[in-house]
C-alpha positions in Angstrom: 8.3 -32.2 -63.1 11.6 -30.6 -62.3 14.8 -32.0 -61.0 14.0 -30.6 -57.0 10.5 -32.7 -57.2 12.2 -35.2 -58.6 15.2 -35.3 -56.5 12.1 -34.8 -53.3 9.6 -37.7 -54.7 13.1 -39.9 -55.4 13.8 -39.0 -51.4 10.8 -40.5 -50.5 10.6 -43.4 -52.7 14.4 -44.2 -50.4 13.3 -43.2 -47.7 9.9 -45.4 -47.3 12.1 -48.5 -49.0 14.5 -48.2 -46.1 11.3 -48.1 -43.7 10.1 -51.1 -44.9 13.8 -53.0 -45.5 14.3 -53.1 -41.8 10.8 -52.3 -40.4 9.3 -49.4 -39.6 9.9 -48.7 -36.4 12.9 -50.6 -35.7 14.9 -49.9 -32.4 18.7 -51.0 -33.4 20.6 -52.4 -30.2 23.6 -51.0 -30.8 24.7 -48.5 -28.5 26.0 -50.3 -24.4 25.5 -46.9 -23.1 21.4 -47.4 -24.4 21.1 -50.6 -21.9 20.3 -50.7 -18.3 23.3 -51.2 -16.3 20.9 -54.8 -15.4 21.7 -55.9 -18.9 25.3 -55.2 -18.6 26.3 -58.7 -20.1 23.8 -57.7 -23.4 26.9 -57.2 -25.4 25.5 -55.4 -28.6 26.7 -57.4 -32.1 27.8 -54.7 -34.5 27.3 -55.5 -37.3 24.0 -57.6 -36.7 23.3 -60.7 -38.4 21.1 -63.1 -39.7 19.9 -65.8 -36.6 21.2 -69.2 -38.1 18.7 -71.5 -39.5 18.3 -74.1 -36.5 15.3 -75.8 -35.1 14.3 -77.1 -31.4 11.7 -79.5 -30.3 8.6 -78.8 -28.0 7.8 -81.1 -25.3 5.5 -82.8 -27.7 8.4 -83.4 -30.4 7.3 -80.8 -32.4 10.7 -79.1 -34.3 10.3 -75.2 -34.2 12.7 -72.5 -36.4 13.3 -69.3 -34.8 12.5 -68.2 -38.7 8.8 -69.3 -36.9 9.5 -65.7 -34.5 9.8 -63.5 -37.5 8.2 -59.9 -37.2 9.0 -60.5 -33.2 11.6 -59.8 -31.2 12.8 -63.1 -29.4 15.1 -63.5 -26.3 16.8 -67.3 -26.6 17.9 -68.5 -23.8 19.8 -71.4 -23.3 20.2 -72.9 -20.4 21.0 -77.1 -18.3 19.4 -78.1 -15.7 23.3 -79.0 -14.4 24.0 -75.0 -14.7 23.4 -73.2 -11.4 23.2 -69.9 -13.0 21.2 -71.1 -15.6 18.8 -72.7 -13.3 18.8 -69.6 -11.0 17.9 -66.9 -14.1 14.9 -68.9 -15.4 12.3 -67.5 -13.1 13.8 -64.0 -14.1 13.1 -65.0 -17.6 9.5 -66.0 -16.8 8.4 -63.2 -15.5 9.7 -60.5 -18.6 8.2 -62.9 -20.5 5.0 -62.3 -18.9 5.9 -58.2 -18.1 6.8 -58.1 -22.1 3.7 -59.2 -24.2 5.4 -58.8 -27.7 8.8 -60.2 -27.2 9.1 -64.0 -27.2 11.0 -66.0 -24.6 12.5 -68.8 -25.6 14.3 -71.0 -23.5 15.5 -73.9 -24.9 17.2 -76.8 -22.9 20.4 -77.6 -24.0 20.5 -81.1 -21.5 22.0 -84.1 -23.6 20.1 -86.9 -21.3 16.5 -86.9 -21.6 14.1 -84.9 -18.6 11.3 -83.5 -17.3 11.8 -80.3 -18.2 8.6 -79.7 -17.7 7.9 -80.2 -14.0 11.9 -78.9 -13.9 10.7 -75.6 -15.2 7.4 -75.4 -12.5 9.7 -76.4 -10.3 11.6 -73.4 -11.0 8.6 -71.5 -11.1 9.8 -71.0 -15.1 6.2 -72.6 -16.3 4.8 -70.5 -18.1 8.0 -70.5 -20.9 7.2 -74.1 -21.7 9.6 -76.6 -22.8 12.1 -76.4 -25.6 14.8 -78.7 -26.0 17.8 -78.8 -28.3 19.4 -82.1 -27.3 21.4 -82.1 -30.1 23.4 -78.6 -28.9 23.0 -77.5 -32.6 22.0 -74.4 -31.2 24.8 -73.8 -28.7 26.9 -74.4 -32.3 25.6 -72.6 -34.2 25.7 -69.2 -31.6 28.9 -69.9 -30.7 28.3 -70.2 -26.8 31.3 -71.3 -24.8 29.4 -71.2 -21.6 26.1 -71.1 -19.8 23.8 -69.5 -19.6 23.9 -67.8 -23.1 20.8 -65.4 -24.3 20.7 -64.3 -27.8 18.7 -60.7 -28.8 17.0 -61.4 -32.5 14.8 -58.3 -33.7 12.0 -59.1 -36.0 13.9 -58.5 -39.2 15.7 -62.3 -37.7 19.3 -60.5 -36.8 21.2 -61.4 -33.9 21.3 -57.6 -32.2 22.9 -58.7 -29.0 24.1 -61.6 -27.0 24.8 -62.3 -23.3 27.0 -64.4 -22.4 25.9 -65.3 -18.4 23.2 -64.0 -16.6 21.2 -60.4 -16.6 18.8 -58.9 -14.4 15.8 -59.8 -16.9 13.5 -58.8 -15.0 14.4 -55.8 -13.1 12.0 -52.9 -13.6 14.5 -51.1 -16.1 14.9 -54.1 -18.0 11.6 -54.4 -18.3 11.4 -51.2 -19.5 14.0 -51.6 -22.3 12.5 -54.6 -23.7 9.0 -52.8 -23.7 10.3 -49.7 -25.8 12.5 -52.1 -28.6 8.9 -53.8 -28.9 6.6 -51.0 -28.9 7.6 -50.2 -32.1 
């Protein structure tokens, strides 16, 4: 094999290796201009960093780790019942969850006091989200949350690619199309 063929073969192997390492079809979220205006609160994280190895509980007390969701885009929302903007955006998160099958929306309640989150979510048209909680606020510390709501977009490789501090129009048609374009690859 001559040098030119060897170089082409090596180049093809490197491209294939990069595709495997970074996820074939993975679309990085690195350009603020590519985001629809409805997601203006979503700030790309450059460079993307691995999501912390943290866990939270469901209504039955079962523990779930963020790593359980590798292979999917995850929209992790940290909210509390006492946070008016958090409560206001819950229905929008529920609608985007139902509209984008490839997007896993995890709305984690950060209340320290016990609350019937199942009933609370249902009463706010967000029952589809399920009741997840982190009463020890491990997620807040791990993601360096300074205010709520805070929402983190995690790519299929487990890296934090964007973070929103404050509410966003998660269910706007442009937002749904954006998330569909991410998850369709």
